[in-house]
C-alpha positions in Angstrom: 19.9 7.6 23.7 16.2 6.8 22.9 16.7 3.6 20.9 13.2 2.2 21.6 11.2 5.8 21.0 13.2 6.1 17.6 12.7 2.2 16.5 9.3 2.5 17.7 8.6 5.4 15.4 10.2 4.5 12.5 8.5 0.7 12.7 5.1 1.6 13.3 4.4 5.2 12.9 6.2 6.0 9.5 4.7 3.3 7.7 1.0 4.0 9.3 1.5 7.5 8.0 2.4 6.5 4.4 -0.7 4.4 4.5 -2.8 7.0 5.1 -1.2 9.2 2.4 -1.3 6.5 -0.2 -3.7 3.8 0.4 -6.7 5.4 2.7 -8.3 7.4 0.2 -9.4 4.6 -2.2 -10.9 2.8 0.9 -14.6 2.3 0.9 -16.5 4.3 3.6 -17.5 1.2 6.0 -13.5 0.2 5.9 -12.6 3.6 7.0 -15.1 3.3 9.9 -14.0 0.1 10.5 -10.2 0.9 10.6 -10.7 3.6 13.1 -13.2 2.1 15.1 -10.6 -0.8 15.6 -7.7 1.8 16.5 -9.8 3.3 19.0 -11.1 0.2 20.7 -7.6 -1.4 20.4 -6.1 2.1 22.0 -8.6 1.7 24.9 -7.6 -2.2 25.6 -4.1 -1.1 25.5 -4.0 1.3 28.2 -6.1 -0.9 30.3 -3.9 -3.8 29.7 -1.0 -1.7 30.3 -1.9 -0.7 33.6 -2.7 -3.6 34.6 0.4 -5.4 33.8 2.3 -3.1 35.4 -0.3 -3.1 38.6 0.6 -7.3 38.8 4.3 -6.9 37.9 3.9 -8.8 34.8 6.6 -6.2 33.4 8.4 -3.3 34.6 10.7 -0.4 33.2 14.0 0.7 34.4 16.0 3.8 33.1 18.5 2.2 34.5 18.7 -0.9 32.1 16.5 0.5 29.4 17.4 3.5 27.3 14.1 5.7 28.0 13.7 9.2 27.2 12.7 9.8 30.9 8.9 11.2 30.0 6.6 9.2 32.3 2.7 9.1 31.9 1.7 7.7 35.0 3.5 4.4 35.6 4.8 3.8 32.0 7.4 5.7 29.6 6.4 7.3 26.7 8.0 4.8 24.9 5.0 2.3 25.2 2.8 4.7 24.3 4.4 5.2 21.1 4.4 1.4 21.0 0.8 0.7 21.8 -0.9 3.3 19.4 1.6 2.7 16.6 1.3 -0.7 16.3 -2.3 -1.2 15.9 -2.5 1.0 12.7 0.5 -0.5 11.5 -0.8 -4.0 11.4 -4.2 -2.7 10.1 -2.5 -1.0 7.5 -0.6 -4.1 6.4 -3.4 -6.3 6.5 -5.4 -3.7 4.3 -2.5 -3.5 1.9 -2.0 -7.4 1.4 -5.9 -7.3 0.6 -5.5 -5.0 -1.5 -2.6 -6.9 -3.3 -4.3 -10.1 -3.1 -7.6 -8.5 -4.9 -5.2 -7.0 -7.9 -3.5 -10.4 -8.1 -6.9 -12.0 -8.4 -8.0 -10.0 -10.8 -4.7 -10.5 -13.3 -5.4 -14.4 -12.8 -9.0 -14.1 -13.9 -8.5 -12.1 -16.9 -5.2 -14.3 -18.1 
């Protein structure tokens, strides 16, 4: 059972897609550009760090121990890419959602 693949998809990709559907459009242009630039930079850094960690045996993967799909890109399972490329948009989305929420709370408190 591909537990990691399913859990990473549900935990990171679904909320990120919902963010893009509901919260992305009202963002200002510079915030959108900063969002995508950060996602790109973190994707590059994540891939580099993944291969450095694998090269220097910081961590490893075993299909015998971990329930992996069995799809490998170079020396990393596909689950790692789902995690790395899903975590950044998720964290940024969460940050932007909190900023928006706190802006609304601030404006309500000023008006009260």
